[in-house]
N, C-alpha and C positions, 0 to 999 in steps of 0.2 A: 682802297677800302680794306683789303687784306692787312695792309700795314697798320691801319687804324684799329682793327679788331685785335691785332697782336699787342698793340699798346694797352688796349683795355684789359686783355688777359694778364699782361705783366702787372698792371696797376692793381687788379683784383688779387693777384698773387701776393703783391707787396702788402696790401691791406690785410690779407689773412695772416701774414707773418706778424704784422703789427698787432693784430688781435691776439695772437698767441703769446706775444711779449707786451703786455699792456704797459702803457706809460705809467710810471710810478712817481709818487711825490717824494722829493728829497730836498733837504735844506742843508746848506753849508754855512756854518756860523763861526764867529771868532772864538778863540780858546778861552776868553775871559767870561763868556756867557754861560748860563745854565742851559742845558738842553731843553728844559721845560718852557723856555721863552722862544723856542725856535720859530713860532709863527709870527714873531715880530720882524722876521726877515723874509725876503722874497725867495721863492723856490729857484734853485739854480743847480747846474751840474758842472759849472766851470769855476776854476780857481786860478788866480794870477798872483804870483808872489814876486816881489822885488827883494832880492837877497844879497847880502854881503857874503864874502867868503868867510867861513868860520861861523856862520849864523845858523841857528836852529829855529824853525817856525812850526807852529801847531795850528791845526784847524779841526773842526768837528763836523762829521757827517751825521745828520739826524733824520730819522724816518720813522713813521708809525709802523708798528709790527704786531704780530701775534705771538704769544708764548709758544715756544718749540718750533717756530719757523727757522729754517736753515738757509744760510747764504754762503756762497763761495766767492772769495776775493781773488782777483787775478790782476797782476801788474803787467802791462803789455810789453814793457821793454826794460832792460837794465841800463840805467844811465851811469856812465863811468864816473865814479866819485860821489855823486849825489845819492844819499841813502834815504829810503822812505820806509816807514813801518806803520802798522795799524794795531791799535789796542781798543778793547771795548771799555767804555767808561761806565762804571757801575756805582751804585749807591753804597755808602758806608754810613751807618747810623742815621740813615734817612737823607744823606747828602751825596750828590755826585762827587766822588773823590778818587775812587780806586781805578787804576788803569790796569786792565787784565789782558796780558798778551794772548794772541791766538795766531795760529799759522795761516791757514787759508780758509778754514771752515768756521763759521760763526753760528751758534745756536742761540736764538733770541730768548731772553728770560723775562721780558716785560713787554708792555704795549707800546713802549717808545724805546727805540734803540739808538744809542749814540756811539759812534766810532771815532776814536781820537787818532788823527793822522799826524805823524811827525815827519818833517822833512829836514834832513841834516845836510848842510853844504860845507864840506871840509875846506880848510884854508888853501888847499892846493888845486881846487877845482878851477879849470880854465874859465875866464870871463866869457859870457855869451848867453844865448837863449836855449832853453831846454823844454821838451814837451814829453808828457807822459799821460797815460790813461789808467784808470782803475775800473775794472769791470766787476760788478756785483751781481751775481746770478742766484735766483731762488724763486720764491713765489711771485716776487717782483724783480724787475731787472733795472739796473742803473749803470750808466757809464759816466764816470767823472773825468773831466779833462783838466789836467794840471799844466800850467805854463810857468816856468821860472825864468826870471831875468837876473843873472848873476853879475854883479857890478865889480869894478876894479877897486874894491875896498875890502880890507881884511880885518875882522874883529880880533883883538888880542887873545892869546891863549887863555889868559886868566884875567880876572877883574882888576880894575884900576886901583881899587882899595880892597883890603881883606874882607871877604864875605864868608863868614863861618856859620856852619849849620851843625847843631848838636845831634848826635845819634846815640840813643840809649842802648848800651850793650845788652842789658837784660831783655829788653823787648825785641832786640834783633835776633837773638839766638835761643830764646826760651823754647823748650820742648824739642830742640833739635839735637841729633847726635853730633859728634865731633866733626865728621866729614861734611855733613849738611851745614853745620855752623860755619865752617871755613868758607864754604861756597857763598853763604849768605853775607858773611863779612865782606868778601870781595865784591859781591853785587852792590852793597851799600857804598863802598869806596867808589866804584865806577859810576853809580847812579848820581851821587852828589857832585862829583867832579864833572860829569857830563853837562851839568847846569852852570858851569863856571863858578862853582862855589866850593869851599874847602870843608871837608868833613872833620868834625871833632867828636871823638868817641868817648863816652862818659859812663862811669860807674859810681853810684853813690856809696860812700864808705862810712859816713856817719849819719844814720837815719834821723837822729834828733836835730841835726843841723843840715843845711844845704851845702854839705861839703862833698865835692865830687873829685874823683880822679879823672882828668881829661888828657887825651892823647890824640896825636895826629893819626894814629894807627889802631885798628882793633886788635892787633897782636902785640906781644911784648916788644919794647922799643928796639931790642937787639935781634929780633927774629929777622931772617933774611927777607921776608916779605915787607917788613917795616923799613929795612934799609933801602929796598927798591922804591918805596914811597918817598923817602927823603930825596931821591933823585928825580921825582916826578915834577916836571916844570909847571904842572897845572895847579899845584898848591900855592896859595897866596901867602900862607904862613904855616908854621908848624907848632901845634900845642904840645908841650912836653910833659910827661908824667912826673909826679913828685911824691905824692902821699904814700904810695905803695913801694917806694924804693928805699933801700938802706943808703947811708951816706956814701958808702963805697960804690954802690950802683949809680947813685946820682953823679958822683965824680966821673965815673966811666962814661955815663951818658953825655955829660957836658964836654968831656975830652973828645968824644966821637963827633959831636955836633960842631965843635970848634975846628976840628981837622977838616971837616967837610965844608967849612966856611958858611954854615947855616945859622950861626948864633943871632945875627941881626934879623933874620926872618922868623926866629923862634920866640915863643912866649910860654911862660908858666902861668896857667890859669889857677891862681891861688884864691880859693874860697868863692862860693857862689852866694851873692846877696848877703854879705855880713851886715848885722843889724845891732850888735851890742859892743860895748867897749872892750869886752874880753875877746871878741872876734878880731877887732883891729889889732890888739896886742899879739894875738896868735899869728896873724898875717905878718907882722913885723919880725917875729921870731923865725918864721919859716923863710922869709926873704933873706934874712941874715945867714941862714944855713946855705942857701943857694949861692950867695955872694962869696962864700968861702972858696968856692970852686970856679966861679965865673962872675967877677965883679960887675961886668956889663950885661949880665943876663937880664932880659926884659920880663916884667911882671904885669899881669892883667888881673883885674877883679871886676865884678859886676855889682851894682847896687841900685836900689830904687827908692831908698828912704834914708833919712838921717838916723843917728843912733837912737835906740829905744830906751836907753838909760844914760846916766852921766850928766854933766853940767850943760851940754848943748843938745839935750834930748829933742828929737824931731827936726833938727836943723840939717837939711840935706848937704849944705855946703861945709858942714863940720867934717864930713868924711874926707873932703879934699885936704883939709888942714891936718887931719890925723895921719893920712897915708901919702901925702905928696912927696915924701922922701923915700918911699918904698915901692911905689908902683909907677909904671910907664904908660899904661893904658887904663883909662877910667871908662868903663862901659856902663852906660846909664840907661835905665828903662825910660821909655817915652810915656808909660802909663800915668805917672804923676802929673804930667802936663795937661792931661784931659783934653787933648785936641787944640790947646792954646799954643800956636806957633811962636808967639812972643816969649812964652815961658821956655820953650825949647832953646831959643837963641840966648836967653838969659843964662841957662845952664851952661851952654857952650862957652860963653864968655867968662864964666866963673872958673872954668877948668884952669888950674895953675899952668904956668909956662913950663914947657918941657914934657908935658903929659899929653898923650894923644886922647882925643875924645871919640869914642865909639857909641853908637846907639844899639839898643836891643829890644826885641819883643819876645814874649813867651805866651802864657795863657791870658795875658793882658797886653795892650789895651783891647777893648771890645767895642761894641756899638758901631758907629760909622767910621771909626779910625782904621787905618791899614793894619792888617795882621794876616796870619796864615790859618786862622781858625776855620774849622769845617763849615760852620754856618754862614761864613762870609761869602760875598760875591767875588767872582774872579777879578773884577776890577779893583776891589779893595786889596786883594793879595798882590796884584801886580803893582799897586801904588806904593808898596813898601819901599821898593828901590828908588822910585821917583822921590819919595819923601826923604830918603837917606841922602840922595844927591842934593835936594833943595836945602836941607839943613846943614850941609857941609860936614857930615860925619866923616871921620877918617877911617872908619871901619864899621862893620855891622855884624851882630851876633844874633842867631836865632836859637832859642831853646824851647822845645826839642822836637825834631820832625817825626819821630816814630813812637811817641807815647800815646797809644790809642785806647788804653784801658787803665783803670785805677791800679794803684800799687797793691 
């Protein structure tokens, strides 16, 4: 009897503890979903991830909250090699988009809180099973259990085809002093490369035309930090500057690139979306200047339409005929295809022999097609690379990832 009473006392004590730590509702949803649809998923506090070495996975923790509620996040153990981070997912222009870092303390700013969890599995992590918990303590308490199964498969350090992402220099460093600007430049280099994509830093040099100076580095090409980037094996290609260089500087750049054995991996991004006969002629003249110093230098241009003047006005394929002896990569917008995959393949087969075909997206296409636009669903944004693979693109270009406001 005494034993039985003791059990009752222990049980009452346990219930009182549970009452002081009320069970809270939490949802774990895929990274491609909007937090607003969290109720489409069952409540759970467990996560199981099957991972390759070198893989990065993301999940979202979503729970109803009150403004100014505070929560403390604690990771119970350090797993050698595996890295985990938490960021708050916040709205930008009405859409969930901004990932805001926080250390351990999170102050809620809305009635729905979403926390973006990133799990990075470096390529040298031993194969095996790993376990970890995240404790979240505040007005409500959560314990998240994470299980990882790391397989004997390693994702390559860089993508199998060039995946290039434009970064606008002006938007990156606007209103920052020199020291802050340099830190921001380095952050963008690391950020884009962490997604196995290659950064391309751009500055518009001719406002009345889409003429940009593009470079693999946010610093001058001969800056010591740029030289380090030339040795970074995560780059799938190197965009070389041209417009802001004198011929002597161009010759020096190409000499340096050739000595490092990087010319085959390098490209000159000459002109963005040329649309007039005089644009094509200017491209030819600029390519001839480059070939004076490196006859096998590779040239890329982007276009989405045929010429807007001349004898073949409006004929997209006329651009191939005008530039086929001067460019090596034809990067073509998918917007004119308007979701017609047969048209995409028609463009692909029209590309002249010896020219690589890349696809690109920018502020178009919209609607239900894949793109990175703020108003699009996560699945549309993820589908960009699926479409790139399906279409057989030899490379991909995105313009531009950090233009959040008007010029």
